C-alpha positions as CSV (number, residue, x, y, z in Angstrom):
1,M,-14.4,19.0,-6.5
2,N,-15.6,20.9,-2.6
3,S,-13.3,23.8,-3.3
4,L,-15.0,24.4,-6.8
5,I,-18.4,24.5,-5.2
6,G,-16.7,26.5,-2.9
7,F,-15.4,29.1,-5.2
8,I,-18.6,29.9,-6.6
9,K,-20.4,30.3,-3.7
10,Q,-18.2,32.8,-3.2
11,R,-19.2,34.9,-5.9
12,Y,-22.9,33.8,-6.4
13,S,-26.6,33.2,-4.4
14,R,-29.0,31.1,-5.2
15,Q,-30.8,34.1,-5.1
16,G,-28.6,36.2,-7.5
17,L,-28.2,33.4,-9.6
18,W,-32.1,33.5,-10.4
19,S,-32.2,37.0,-10.6
20,L,-29.2,37.2,-13.0
21,F,-30.6,34.2,-15.5
22,L,-33.8,37.1,-15.4
23,V,-32.1,39.4,-17.1
24,C,-30.2,37.6,-19.1
25,A,-33.4,36.2,-20.1
26,F,-35.5,39.4,-20.6
27,P,-34.2,41.2,-23.7
28,L,-33.8,38.3,-25.5
29,H,-37.8,37.3,-25.0
30,F,-38.7,41.2,-25.8
31,W,-36.9,41.0,-28.6
32,T,-38.5,37.8,-29.8
33,L,-41.8,38.7,-29.1
34,L,-41.6,42.1,-30.5
35,L,-40.6,40.3,-33.5
36,I,-43.5,37.1,-33.2
37,F,-45.8,39.8,-33.5
38,R,-44.4,41.8,-36.0
39,D,-44.6,38.1,-38.1
40,M,-48.2,37.7,-36.8
41,D,-50.7,38.6,-40.3
42,W,-48.2,37.7,-42.8
43,V,-48.0,34.2,-41.4
44,I,-51.5,34.2,-40.8
45,A,-52.6,35.4,-44.8
46,R,-50.4,32.5,-46.4
47,T,-51.4,29.5,-43.5
48,N,-53.3,30.5,-40.6
49,V,-53.4,31.2,-36.8
50,W,-52.4,28.0,-35.1
51,D,-49.4,27.7,-37.7
52,A,-48.6,31.6,-36.4
53,I,-49.0,30.2,-32.9
54,G,-46.8,27.6,-33.9
55,L,-44.1,29.7,-35.1
56,G,-44.2,31.9,-32.2
57,S,-43.3,28.5,-29.8
58,Y,-40.8,28.0,-32.3
59,G,-39.0,31.9,-31.6
60,L,-39.8,32.2,-27.8
61,L,-37.9,28.1,-27.4
62,L,-34.9,29.6,-29.4
63,A,-34.9,32.4,-27.3
64,F,-35.0,30.2,-24.3
65,L,-32.2,28.4,-25.6
66,E,-30.2,31.6,-26.0
67,S,-31.2,32.8,-22.5
68,L,-29.2,29.7,-20.8
69,I,-26.2,30.2,-23.6
70,L,-26.3,33.5,-22.1
71,F,-26.4,33.0,-18.4
72,G,-23.8,30.5,-19.0
73,V,-21.4,32.9,-20.7
74,V,-22.0,35.4,-18.2
75,F,-21.6,32.8,-15.0
76,V,-18.3,32.2,-16.1
77,V,-17.1,36.2,-16.5
78,G,-18.1,36.7,-12.7
79,L,-16.0,34.0,-11.6
80,F,-13.2,36.6,-13.2
81,T,-14.6,39.8,-11.9
82,P,-12.4,41.2,-8.4
83,R,-13.4,38.5,-5.0
84,R,-13.7,41.9,-2.8
85,W,-17.1,42.7,-4.6
86,E,-20.2,41.7,-2.5
87,I,-22.7,39.3,-4.9
88,D,-24.5,41.8,-5.4
89,R,-22.2,44.2,-7.0
90,R,-21.1,41.2,-9.2
91,I,-25.0,41.0,-10.1
92,A,-25.5,44.0,-10.7
93,F,-22.5,44.7,-12.8
94,L,-23.0,41.5,-15.1
95,S,-26.7,42.7,-15.4
96,L,-25.8,45.8,-16.9
97,L,-22.5,44.0,-19.1
98,V,-26.1,42.3,-20.4
99,I,-28.2,44.9,-21.1
100,I,-25.9,46.6,-23.3
101,T,-24.7,43.9,-25.3
102,A,-28.1,43.2,-25.9
103,L,-29.0,46.7,-26.9
104,W,-26.4,46.4,-29.2
105,A,-26.9,43.2,-30.8
106,I,-31.3,44.5,-31.1
107,L,-29.7,47.7,-32.4
108,G,-27.9,45.4,-35.0
109,Q,-30.9,43.4,-35.9
110,A,-33.3,46.2,-35.8
111,S,-31.4,47.8,-38.7
112,F,-31.0,44.8,-40.7
113,I,-34.8,44.4,-40.4
114,W,-35.9,48.1,-41.5
115,N,-33.0,48.6,-43.6
116,I,-30.9,51.3,-42.1
117,Y,-27.5,51.9,-43.3
118,L,-24.8,54.3,-43.3
119,P,-25.4,57.3,-45.1
120,S,-25.0,56.3,-49.1
121,A,-21.8,59.2,-48.9
122,L,-20.0,57.9,-46.0
123,R,-20.7,54.2,-47.8
124,Q,-18.8,55.5,-50.8
125,F,-16.3,57.4,-49.2
126,V,-15.2,53.5,-46.4
127,T,-15.4,51.7,-50.4
128,R,-13.5,53.7,-51.7
129,S,-10.7,53.6,-49.1
130,E,-7.5,51.2,-49.3
131,H,-9.1,48.7,-46.2
132,P,-13.2,49.5,-46.5
133,F,-13.9,46.7,-43.9
134,R,-11.0,47.8,-41.2
135,L,-12.6,51.6,-42.0
136,L,-16.1,50.3,-41.0
137,Y,-14.8,47.9,-38.2
138,G,-13.0,50.6,-36.8
139,M,-16.2,52.9,-37.2
140,Y,-18.4,50.9,-35.3
141,L,-15.6,50.1,-32.6
142,A,-15.6,53.7,-31.9
143,F,-19.5,53.9,-31.5
144,V,-19.4,50.6,-29.4
145,I,-16.8,51.1,-27.0
146,P,-17.8,54.8,-25.1
147,T,-21.5,53.2,-25.2
148,V,-19.6,49.9,-22.7
149,L,-16.5,51.7,-21.5
150,L,-18.5,54.5,-19.7
151,P,-21.5,53.1,-18.0
152,V,-18.6,50.5,-16.7
153,Y,-16.6,52.8,-15.7
154,F,-19.4,55.0,-13.8
155,F,-20.5,52.0,-12.3
156,I,-17.6,50.5,-11.0
157,R,-17.2,54.5,-9.1
158,S,-20.4,55.4,-8.1
159,N,-22.0,53.3,-5.1
160,R,-25.4,54.5,-5.8
161,S,-25.5,52.6,-9.6
162,V,-25.9,49.6,-7.6
163,K,-28.6,50.4,-6.3
164,W,-30.0,50.9,-8.9
165,M,-29.0,48.5,-10.8
166,Q,-30.4,46.0,-8.2
167,E,-34.1,48.3,-8.4
168,L,-34.1,48.2,-12.4
169,V,-33.6,43.9,-11.5
170,E,-36.3,44.0,-9.5
171,R,-38.2,45.8,-12.1
172,L,-37.3,43.2,-15.0
173,S,-37.7,39.8,-12.9
174,T,-42.0,40.2,-12.7
175,L,-41.9,40.8,-16.5
176,T,-39.3,38.3,-17.2
177,L,-40.9,35.7,-15.3
178,F,-43.9,36.3,-17.3
179,Y,-42.3,35.9,-20.3
180,L,-41.0,33.0,-18.8
181,F,-45.2,31.4,-18.8
182,F,-45.0,32.0,-22.1
183,D,-42.0,29.8,-23.1
184,A,-43.8,27.0,-21.3
185,A,-47.2,27.3,-23.0
186,G,-44.8,27.6,-26.4
187,L,-43.4,23.9,-25.3
188,I,-47.1,22.7,-24.6
189,I,-47.9,24.2,-28.4
190,V,-44.5,22.7,-29.9
191,I,-45.6,19.1,-28.2
192,L,-48.9,18.7,-29.1
193,R,-48.3,20.5,-32.4
194,N,-45.2,17.3,-33.2
195,L,-48.0,14.4,-32.1
196,S,-50.7,16.1,-34.4
């Protein structure tokens, strides 16, 4: 057990773990709040304001739970990063991966919400092929892989990227603390709604 704790302490500091959690929480809370405000009008129109607030509170609690799960996954990934990396470099690298992953997840969900599809000519080409799923996944990978590999490559090659990511994490952390306040308020609202 002591060797496991020592292994973890070589790779993370308490402050680094907190910063990493805040980075994991930021995109999920940002997107959740955006969707809550988007849906607030029609929920109020169909029911009332208290139900809309309750719906938003449940959404924030789910975002918090997703943040914890994402943090756990990223924490484990960080254990496999090179041992020679300093803690700050490891946290900055993992933060970069979180942001890239979150942007792709948000883009995927946003395209579904706002009905953004492939052009019809391209869709017809894909459906007429012998292996449409392979072709479709190949096309998506052709877009996704460069947007992941190029930032990771430039991050690994540049020492300035660590400082830049640290500054970005600092700014996002301040905003995420505000989001966590909303989580606490959401928890209180969920408890009050279930008691009444």
